[in-house]
Residue frames as qw, qx, qy, qz and C-alpha x, y, z in Angstrom:
[[0.130, -0.988, 0.083, 0.002, -34.66, 10.57, -11.48],
 [0.586, 0.602, -0.414, 0.350, -30.96, 11.21, -12.05],
 [0.787, -0.369, -0.359, 0.340, -28.76, 9.88, -9.21],
 [0.423, 0.173, -0.154, 0.876, -26.63, 13.03, -9.28],
 [0.285, -0.580, -0.168, -0.744, -29.69, 15.13, -8.49],
 [0.780, -0.553, -0.239, -0.168, -30.24, 13.04, -5.36],
 [0.158, -0.803, 0.533, -0.217, -26.58, 13.27, -4.39],
 [0.940, -0.181, 0.277, -0.085, -26.19, 9.50, -4.58],
 [0.804, 0.531, -0.147, 0.224, -23.32, 9.58, -7.05],
 [0.178, -0.881, 0.404, -0.172, -20.85, 10.89, -4.46],
 [0.622, -0.442, 0.646, -0.012, -19.60, 7.44, -3.46],
 [0.884, 0.426, 0.158, -0.110, -19.76, 6.06, -7.00],
 [0.737, 0.540, -0.172, 0.367, -16.18, 6.96, -7.99],
 [0.622, -0.669, 0.080, 0.398, -12.91, 7.31, -6.18],
 [0.419, 0.883, -0.196, 0.075, -10.45, 9.76, -7.70],
 [0.892, -0.219, 0.074, 0.388, -6.91, 8.40, -7.89],
 [0.326, -0.629, 0.310, 0.634, -3.50, 9.97, -8.49],
 [0.360, 0.119, 0.713, 0.589, -3.76, 8.78, -12.08],
 [0.123, 0.788, 0.587, 0.136, -7.09, 10.60, -12.43],
 [0.200, -0.892, -0.040, 0.404, -5.53, 13.80, -11.06],
 [0.391, -0.359, 0.536, 0.656, -2.57, 13.47, -13.43],
 [0.299, 0.412, 0.734, 0.449, -4.94, 12.95, -16.36],
 [0.010, 0.906, 0.414, -0.089, -6.98, 16.03, -15.37],
 [0.271, -0.754, 0.220, 0.556, -3.82, 18.16, -15.25],
 [0.395, -0.050, 0.695, 0.599, -2.77, 16.72, -18.62],
 [0.212, 0.623, 0.695, 0.290, -6.19, 17.53, -20.17],
 [0.077, -0.934, -0.346, 0.053, -6.67, 20.99, -18.66],
 [0.325, -0.814, 0.205, 0.435, -3.18, 22.47, -18.38],
 [0.674, 0.720, -0.148, -0.070, -1.59, 21.10, -21.50],
 [0.230, -0.666, 0.709, 0.037, 1.55, 19.64, -19.97],
 [0.536, 0.231, -0.786, -0.203, 2.77, 16.27, -21.17],
 [0.842, -0.380, -0.321, -0.208, 1.53, 13.23, -19.27],
 [0.736, -0.021, -0.407, 0.541, 4.97, 12.83, -17.67],
 [0.127, 0.304, -0.217, 0.919, 5.10, 16.49, -16.64],
 [0.575, -0.461, -0.177, -0.652, 1.53, 16.32, -15.33],
 [0.866, -0.298, -0.396, 0.073, 2.35, 13.29, -13.20],
 [0.559, 0.090, -0.355, 0.744, 5.49, 14.98, -11.89],
 [0.142, -0.426, 0.058, -0.892, 3.52, 18.12, -10.98],
 [0.748, -0.458, -0.248, -0.412, 0.85, 16.17, -9.09],
 [0.841, -0.170, -0.390, 0.334, 3.52, 14.19, -7.24],
 [0.354, 0.267, -0.264, 0.857, 5.42, 17.37, -6.36],
 [0.388, -0.490, -0.018, -0.781, 2.30, 19.04, -4.92],
 [0.858, -0.384, -0.280, -0.194, 1.37, 15.94, -2.89],
 [0.746, 0.009, -0.382, 0.545, 4.94, 15.59, -1.61],
 [0.106, 0.389, -0.211, 0.890, 5.04, 19.23, -0.50],
 [0.623, -0.489, -0.096, -0.604, 1.75, 18.84, 1.37],
 [0.911, -0.228, -0.334, 0.083, 2.99, 15.62, 2.98],
 [0.573, 0.196, -0.358, 0.711, 6.33, 17.16, 4.00],
 [0.167, -0.475, 0.143, -0.852, 4.58, 20.12, 5.63],
 [0.788, -0.423, -0.157, -0.419, 2.21, 17.85, 7.55],
 [0.850, -0.043, -0.405, 0.333, 5.12, 15.66, 8.72],
 [0.335, 0.249, -0.334, 0.845, 6.69, 18.79, 10.22],
 [0.153, -0.528, -0.693, 0.467, 3.42, 19.52, 12.01],
 [0.039, 0.174, -0.118, -0.977, 2.55, 22.53, 9.85],
 [0.479, 0.554, 0.559, -0.389, -1.00, 23.41, 8.83],
 [0.215, 0.045, 0.634, 0.742, -1.64, 23.38, 5.08],
 [0.309, 0.621, 0.443, -0.567, -4.33, 25.89, 4.10],
 [0.241, 0.174, 0.665, 0.686, -5.62, 25.91, 0.54],
 [0.238, 0.264, 0.152, -0.922, -7.79, 28.97, -0.02],
 [0.649, 0.176, -0.181, -0.718, -11.37, 28.16, -1.10],
 [0.677, 0.097, -0.718, -0.130, -10.71, 24.46, -0.42],
 [0.788, -0.584, -0.142, -0.138, -9.80, 23.85, 3.22],
 [0.061, -0.758, 0.596, -0.257, -7.07, 23.16, 5.73],
 [0.863, -0.033, -0.489, 0.122, -5.14, 20.05, 6.66],
 [0.290, -0.756, 0.374, -0.452, -4.24, 20.24, 10.35],
 [0.631, 0.076, -0.730, 0.253, -2.06, 17.93, 12.46],
 [0.544, -0.656, 0.125, -0.508, -3.31, 17.48, 16.01],
 [0.230, 0.302, -0.859, 0.343, -1.66, 15.77, 18.95],
 [0.776, -0.412, -0.251, -0.406, -3.69, 13.25, 20.91],
 [0.207, -0.579, 0.688, -0.386, -2.51, 12.29, 24.36],
 [0.251, 0.030, -0.966, 0.059, -2.41, 8.84, 25.87],
 [0.605, -0.195, 0.163, -0.755, -5.75, 7.55, 27.09],
 [0.316, -0.038, 0.934, -0.165, -7.44, 4.41, 28.23],
 [0.561, 0.113, -0.429, -0.698, -9.67, 2.66, 25.75],
 [0.658, -0.073, 0.656, -0.363, -11.79, -0.43, 25.98],
 [0.043, 0.099, -0.900, -0.422, -11.73, -3.52, 23.79],
 [0.607, -0.013, -0.034, -0.794, -15.37, -3.75, 22.68],
 [0.734, 0.046, -0.640, -0.223, -15.21, -7.53, 22.38],
 [0.609, -0.111, -0.693, 0.370, -13.73, -8.36, 25.78],
 [0.383, -0.874, -0.227, -0.196, -14.46, -5.19, 27.74],
 [0.753, -0.329, -0.094, 0.563, -10.82, -5.13, 28.86],
 [0.004, 0.980, -0.050, -0.192, -9.20, -1.70, 29.31],
 [0.801, 0.132, 0.170, 0.559, -6.17, -1.05, 27.13],
 [0.196, -0.706, 0.053, 0.678, -3.88, 1.97, 26.92],
 [0.600, 0.713, 0.268, 0.244, -3.96, 3.93, 23.66],
 [0.606, -0.238, 0.048, 0.757, -0.58, 5.53, 23.03],
 [0.090, 0.785, 0.047, -0.611, -0.15, 9.22, 22.21],
 [0.551, 0.242, 0.596, 0.532, -0.12, 10.00, 18.53],
 [0.113, 0.391, -0.133, -0.904, -0.58, 12.68, 15.92],
 [0.445, 0.499, 0.742, 0.052, -3.64, 12.69, 13.70],
 [0.066, -0.050, 0.351, 0.933, -4.42, 14.66, 10.59],
 [0.282, 0.623, 0.663, -0.304, -7.81, 16.28, 10.12],
 [0.187, 0.262, 0.466, 0.824, -9.27, 18.12, 7.16],
 [0.095, 0.609, 0.481, -0.624, -11.40, 21.20, 7.75],
 [0.369, 0.505, 0.569, 0.534, -13.27, 22.20, 4.59],
 [0.053, -0.050, -0.026, 0.997, -13.65, 25.89, 3.77],
 [0.394, 0.459, 0.471, -0.642, -17.08, 27.53, 3.81],
 [0.445, 0.496, -0.391, -0.635, -16.92, 27.77, 0.01],
 [0.230, 0.172, -0.942, -0.175, -16.29, 24.02, -0.35],
 [0.188, 0.251, 0.840, -0.443, -19.14, 23.22, 2.05],
 [0.467, 0.522, 0.155, -0.697, -21.53, 25.33, -0.01],
 [0.405, 0.460, -0.603, -0.510, -20.36, 23.82, -3.30],
 [0.098, 0.070, -0.992, -0.023, -20.65, 20.17, -2.23],
 [0.243, 0.424, 0.745, -0.454, -24.23, 20.91, -1.21],
 [0.355, 0.534, 0.661, 0.390, -25.04, 22.23, -4.68],
 [0.027, -0.931, -0.259, 0.257, -24.97, 25.94, -3.86],
 [0.521, 0.639, -0.015, 0.565, -23.04, 28.86, -5.23],
 [0.514, -0.346, -0.321, 0.716, -20.59, 30.65, -2.92],
 [0.037, 0.956, 0.264, -0.119, -21.44, 34.29, -2.24],
 [0.447, 0.763, -0.152, 0.442, -19.18, 37.11, -3.45],
 [0.379, -0.806, 0.340, -0.304, -18.24, 37.82, 0.18],
 [0.910, -0.259, 0.316, 0.073, -17.05, 34.22, 0.60],
 [0.799, 0.465, 0.081, 0.372, -15.00, 34.40, -2.59],
 [0.162, 0.857, -0.203, 0.446, -13.40, 37.68, -1.57],
 [0.574, -0.685, 0.386, -0.229, -12.58, 36.36, 1.91],
 [0.427, 0.475, -0.769, -0.035, -11.00, 33.26, 0.34],
 [0.646, -0.307, 0.528, -0.458, -12.86, 30.99, 2.73]]
C-alpha cells in the first residue's frame, strides 16, 4: 500500500526556505533571485509582526499568536530540585478549520471557504 495513503509520508520531507523559493520560481514565474527575495520579505514581515506581539492571521491557513507566560516553579526531572522558570513570550500556531480538514484528506465545505476559516 502507498505510504501517502496511510499518512506516513508526512514526516518524510522537511520543506526549507530554498524549497519555498523554488516553488515560487516554478509557479509564479519570477526569477530565482526575485523568488528568494519575495520569500524572505514575507518571512521577515511575519517575524517583525510577531516580535511586536501582533497576531498574524493568514486566511484559510491559520494564525501565529504570541502569548506571555508568567514566571513559575518547575522541577528538574533528574534531581527533583525545584527551579524557577522565568517569564517569557512563546509563539503558537493555530491552524484554520480549512487547513485541519485538508491535512486529514478532506475537502473544505463551501461555507468554510466563504468564511475564510
